[in-house]
N, C-alpha and C positions, 0 to 999 in steps of 0.2 A: 552977846552975839559971838564973841570970839571963842567961848567954851563949846558951843554946839558943833561948830565945824570940826573941832579937834576930835570929839567923840565920833562924829561921822567918819572922820579920817581913819580913826582906829578901827572902826567897824568895817570899813572898806578894806583895810589891810588884812583883817581877819578873814574876810570873805575871799580876798585875793589869795591869801595863804592856803585856804582850803581847796581851791581849784586845782593848783598843781598837784597836790597829793591824790586827788581823784583820778587825774590823768595818768599819773604813774601807776596807779592800781590797775587801770584798764590796760596799759601797756604790758604790765607784768602778766596779767591774765591772758592777753593775746600771745605773749611769748611762751607761756606754759602750754597753752593749747597747741601752738605750733610745734613745740617740743614733743608733746604727746603724739601728735599726728605723725611727726617724723619718726618717732620710735615705733609706732604702729606699722608704718610703712616698712621700716627696717626689719621688724620681726616677721612680717608677712612675706617679704621678698626672699629671704634665705629659705623659708619653708617651701615656697613654690619651686625654687631651683633644686632643693634637695629631693622633692618628690619627682621632678623630671629626671634627675640623675638616677634615682632608684628605679624608675621605670625603664630607662634606656640602657642602663648598665646591666650586663649579664650577671647571674648569680655566681658568687665566688665560692669555689669548693672549699669546704672546711677540712681541717686535718682529720677529723673522724671519718668523713665520707671518703677521703683519699685512702685511709687505712682499710676501710671496708672493701674498696675496689681492689686494693692489692691482695687482700685475703681471698677475694672471689677469683681472681685471675691465677692464683697459685695452684699448681697441680696437686691432686689428692695424694695423700701420704700412702706409700706402698703398704699392701696388706701383709701382716706378719706371716712367716712361714707356717706357724702352727694353725692359723686361721685357714690358710690355703689347704693344708693337709686335711683339716676337718671338713672343709667344703667338698674336697675330692672324695673323702670317705662317704659322705652323705649321698653324693651323686652316684657313686658305685652301688651303694645299698639300694637306692631307688631303682637303678637299672636292673639289679638282680631281682628285685621284687616284681618289676614289670615282666621280666623274662619268665619268671616262675609262673606268674598268673597266666601269661599267654600260652605257655607249654601245657599247663593244666587244662586250660580251656580247649586247646587243640586236641588233646588226648581224650577228653571226656565227650567231645562232640563228634568224634570219628565214628562213622557208620559204614559197614559193620565194624565191630571192635577188632576183628582179625584182619582188616583190610591192609593191603600193602601198597607201596608206590607202584604206579603203572609201569615204571622202568623195569620192574621185576616180572612183569607179565606182558612181554612184547606181543605175544600171540593174541592178546585181548584188546589191543589198541584198535584194530580194524577187524571186528569179529566176523564180518561177512566176506572177507577176502581170503583167497586160498593161502594156505600156510605150507611152507617148504622148509624142512630142516635136514641137516646132514650130520651124521655121527659115525664114529668107527663101529664096525660090526662086532657085536658081542658073540663069544663062543659059548659052548655048553658048560664051560667050567667057570663062568662068571667074569672071565677076562675079556679083552678087546683085541681085535686084529686091525691094526692101524693101516695095514696095506689095502684094506677094502673099506670104502666109505659107503654106508647105507643111507640113501636119501628117502625120506618119507614125505608124503603130501596128503593134505585133507582139504576138502572144498570149503569148509566152514567150521566154526567153533561152536556156535549156539544154534540150536534148531528146535522146532516144535515137533510134536509126536508124528504129524503127518508129513514132515519134510524129510528129505533124503540127503545124506552126506556121502561123498565119494572118498575112498582111500586109495593111495597108490604107493608102490615100493619100486625102488631101483637101486642098483649097486654099480660102482665104478672102482677101478684100481687106481694106483698112484698116477698113471698116465691119462686117466679119464676115460679109459675104455670100458664100455658097458659089460657087465658080468651077468651070467645066468643065475637065477634064484630058484631054489627048490623049497617050497613051503610045505611043511609037514602038518602044521595045525595052525588055526587062527580062530580066535574067539573074542567076543565083546562081553565085558562084565561091568556091572554098575558099582560106583563108589559114592555112597551117600555120606552126608556130614556126620550122622550118628551111627553109621554102619548097621542100621536096622531096616529091615524090610527090603534088602537088596534082592532084585529078581535073579533068577538063575542065569548063568552065562549063555550067550547066544553064539552059535557057531557061524563063522563067516567063511565064505567061499571066494578065494581069489582066482582070477582067470586072466589070461593074456589074450591080446588081440592079434598079435603077430605069430603066436605059436613058438616063440623062442625063449620064453620065460625071462625076459629082460625087464619087463615093466608090468607086473601083475597088478590088478586093481580089484577092489571090492566095494560094495555099497551097503548102507544100513538105513532102514526106515523104521524108527522106533514104533510107530503105530502098528506095523506088521510083525512085531517081534515081542519078546518078553518085556520090553521097555515102554509099553504103551502108556502105563500110568506111573512111570518112574520119573523122579525129579532129582537130578544130580549129575555126576560126571560119568561118562562112558569111556572105558579104557579098552584099547585094542591090543591084544597079545598075539604076536606072530612068531612062529618058530620054523 
């Protein structure tokens, strides 16, 4: 009877000795799990704060972007003198070419080819207005007497065959006093561009209204003269 309880006592001790080791294993497992959870929380927490900082903080300019900004803000380098001279030469050549083209076009499109500026034909600016001119009187030797001014008038420049043009003559001295005129001959003759087919000269008759020979006048109607079919300029010669 005394041996059996001893064995049971030994068995109980073995059982009792196994119980504490199991508890320690559970405690260690709980401790490791707690450590793993705390590590996981620690790793997650800094990552969240880093993301917040990266979102809220403005971007920091790097050294390369700062250098690019400096290069962009720098003024452009001056153009070398040789490049400026070449650019000026090209601009002048282009201007000369444009001027030459314009002048060639202006000359080739002028009609008629012998036309002149209107400033050289003041009598044709208003062709239907009377024309009055004053010149020194010429003598029979081809010279001019500047003490006597001969004034000529004509009622129009252009006319058709059935129209009439009036001519007038008068003379004044240096003081503006009217002078008597003695007309020995007067005629109208045609001047065509090719000098072909000119009609014979037409005699004109000057007369005065006051009988003092100070303002003789004459008229011409081409349809009633040798100029009925003439196309050109009619010149009046008076002596």
